[in-house]
BAFI-3210 file (N, C-alpha, C; in Angstrom, 3 decimals, decimal comma, padded with zeros to 6 digits):
// residues 76
n [1|2|3|4|5|6|7|8|9|10|11|12|13|14|15|16|17|18|19|20|21|22|23|24|25|26|27|28|29|30|31|32|33|34|35|36|37|38|39|40|41|42|43|44|45|46|47|48|49|50|51|52|53|54|55|56|57|58|59|60|61|62|63|64|65|66|67|68|69|70|71|72|73|74|75|76]
n.u [020,444|023,459|026,410|028,734|028,084|027,299|029,960|031,407|030,078|030,662|033,546|033,645|032,419|033,597|034,109|031,670|030,034|028,344|029,770|028,559|027,400|029,746|030,866|028,979|029,177|031,688|031,445|029,885|031,587|033,540|032,539|033,306|035,770|038,344|040,068|039,955|041,703|041,995|039,386|038,745|040,537|039,659|037,183|037,816|038,825|036,628|035,049|036,483|036,154|033,196|033,287|034,443|034,188|033,485|032,126|034,125|036,416|035,704|035,497|038,087|039,339|037,963|038,953|041,514|040,740|040,036|041,577|040,427|037,925|038,889|040,127|037,967|036,590|038,326|038,192|035,823]
n.v [081,605|083,069|083,607|083,720|082,329|080,000|079,238|079,047|077,074|074,828|074,636|074,277|071,651|069,941|067,225|065,914|067,230|067,152|066,789|068,085|070,330|071,664|072,318|074,044|076,106|076,856|077,680|079,933|081,725|081,877|083,943|086,284|086,777|088,968|088,646|087,144|085,031|083,701|083,088|081,342|079,240|078,176|077,374|075,294|073,504|072,897|071,705|069,447|068,162|067,705|065,869|063,624|060,135|059,010|059,830|059,956|060,455|063,046|064,510|064,384|066,029|068,318|069,008|069,998|072,605|074,062|076,349|078,387|078,827|079,802|082,034|083,801|083,935|085,514|087,991|088,899]
n.w [017,725|017,893|015,600|016,955|019,394|018,360|017,406|019,748|021,108|019,510|019,744|022,637|022,792|020,888|020,141|020,393|018,587|015,484|012,316|010,113|011,483|012,299|009,796|008,771|010,561|010,079|007,395|007,551|009,079|007,139|005,336|006,662|006,124|004,808|002,661|-000,478|-001,184|001,126|001,678|-000,510|-000,032|002,297|001,497|-000,159|001,542|003,058|001,207|000,701|003,084|003,054|000,943|002,039|003,122|005,625|009,009|010,914|009,474|008,431|010,833|011,659|009,667|010,057|012,632|011,979|011,167|013,312|014,227|012,653|013,942|016,440|015,564|014,610|017,050|018,534|017,208|017,875]
ca.u [021,850|024,442|027,488|029,664|027,507|027,654|031,423|031,817|029,566|031,475|034,834|033,404|031,989|033,898|033,840|030,224|029,330|028,349|030,768|027,728|027,387|031,065|030,950|027,989|029,670|032,983|031,046|029,385|032,893|034,269|032,045|033,896|037,281|038,494|040,901|039,364|042,489|041,693|037,913|038,941|041,349|038,816|036,065|038,354|038,939|035,159|034,549|037,115|035,438|032,022|033,410|034,870|033,086|032,968|032,104|035,372|037,286|035,269|035,851|039,594|039,590|037,410|039,841|042,498|040,223|039,783|042,095|039,459|036,965|039,519|040,307|036,659|036,063|039,208|037,847|034,441]
ca.v [081,506|083,960|082,852|083,604|081,458|078,540|078,909|078,637|075,818|073,758|074,633|073,624|070,349|069,602|065,788|065,608|068,091|066,668|067,574|069,046|071,477|072,287|072,890|075,128|077,332|077,401|078,378|081,268|082,404|082,165|085,107|087,326|086,956|089,907|088,113|086,144|083,808|082,892|082,427|080,350|078,202|077,457|076,702|074,089|072,626|072,468|070,835|068,224|067,403|067,059|064,723|062,464|059,094|058,653|060,849|059,963|061,074|064,440|065,046|064,618|067,021|069,424|069,362|071,034|073,917|074,635|077,791|079,432|079,202|080,562|083,384|084,459|084,301|086,482|089,330|089,332]
ca.w [018,279|017,151|015,114|018,087|020,292|017,677|017,349|021,048|021,331|018,720|020,442|023,830|022,793|019,565|020,016|020,290|017,654|014,191|011,357|009,538|012,281|012,265|008,484|008,711|011,337|009,317|006,157|007,972|009,414|005,897|004,796|007,380|005,695|003,759|001,685|-001,371|-001,173|002,347|001,439|-001,371|000,636|003,354|000,736|-000,657|002,751|003,267|000,028|000,921|004,157|002,612|000,041|002,865|003,273|006,930|009,895|011,667|008,547|008,468|012,163|011,748|008,835|010,803|013,748|011,500|010,955|014,574|014,452|012,151|014,961|017,354|014,898|014,692|018,485|019,029|016,672|018,134]
c.u [022,665|025,566|028,491|029,237|027,711|029,023|031,988|031,266|030,300|032,860|034,628|033,041|032,260|033,672|032,597|029,373|029,507|029,145|029,845|027,493|028,581|031,286|030,126|028,478|031,014|032,583|030,560|030,563|033,549|033,726|032,676|035,277|037,313|039,217|040,211|040,274|042,192|040,267|038,024|039,555|040,347|037,632|036,570|038,418|037,622|034,561|035,247|036,463|034,159|032,117|033,993|033,753|032,597|032,965|033,423|036,398|036,894|035,588|037,326|039,954|039,102|038,426|040,986|042,037|039,694|040,318|041,187|038,462|037,584|039,719|039,042|036,414|037,124|038,806|036,423|034,457]
c.v [082,351|083,141|082,744|082,489|080,056|078,168|078,394|077,238|074,560|073,647|073,921|072,094|069,704|068,107|065,351|066,310|067,367|067,452|068,386|070,333|072,277|072,949|074,052|076,347|077,800|078,241|079,734|082,231|082,781|083,619|086,361|087,681|088,099|089,661|086,828|084,729|083,003|082,209|081,252|079,043|077,400|076,720|075,453|073,010|072,068|071,439|069,460|067,426|066,975|065,875|063,395|061,450|058,824|059,809|061,008|060,669|062,632|065,155|065,422|065,795|068,362|070,053|070,227|072,253|074,576|076,128|078,807|079,793|080,098|082,041|084,279|084,870|085,496|087,869|089,760|090,273]
c.w [017,332|016,669|016,147|019,061|019,722|017,664|018,693|021,458|020,742|019,395|021,846|023,861|021,398|019,302|019,860|019,275|016,158|013,287|010,463|010,231|012,150|010,924|008,318|009,376|010,619|008,086|006,417|008,316|008,092|005,246|005,447|006,853|004,713|002,507|000,841|-001,333|000,029|002,346|000,689|-000,827|001,624|002,612|000,231|000,421|003,136|002,388|000,215|002,057|003,827|001,747|000,834|003,130|004,710|007,834|010,702|010,756|008,551|009,817|012,213|010,997|009,597|011,846|013,291|011,223|012,136|014,751|013,690|013,125|016,124|016,833|014,897|015,963|018,971|018,465|017,168|019,448]
res [m|t|l|e|e|q|a|r|q|v|l|n|d|f|e|n|t|p|s|e|k|i|i|s|v|l|a|e|i|q|t|h|f|k|s|n|l|t|r|d|y|l|d|g|k|i|q|t|i|k|e|s|k|t|e|e|e|r|k|t|l|c|k|n|l|v|p|y|l|d|w|y|l|q|g|v]
***
């Protein structure tokens, strides 16, 4: 499955997608950023999500990063 397909799948079924999958897709999208500042910012957000204790908390934090999925799909 391509990164585009994975990003669309996450957006289409966000509530039922495990946070690990969302993080994985975001990490792949992160490599497409040209700005190191943006890459580092997203990396920090991903690390915060990974350190969260519950799936509910991870999903809430992932929801804040949905614009990155949208951004990636707009550029494809």
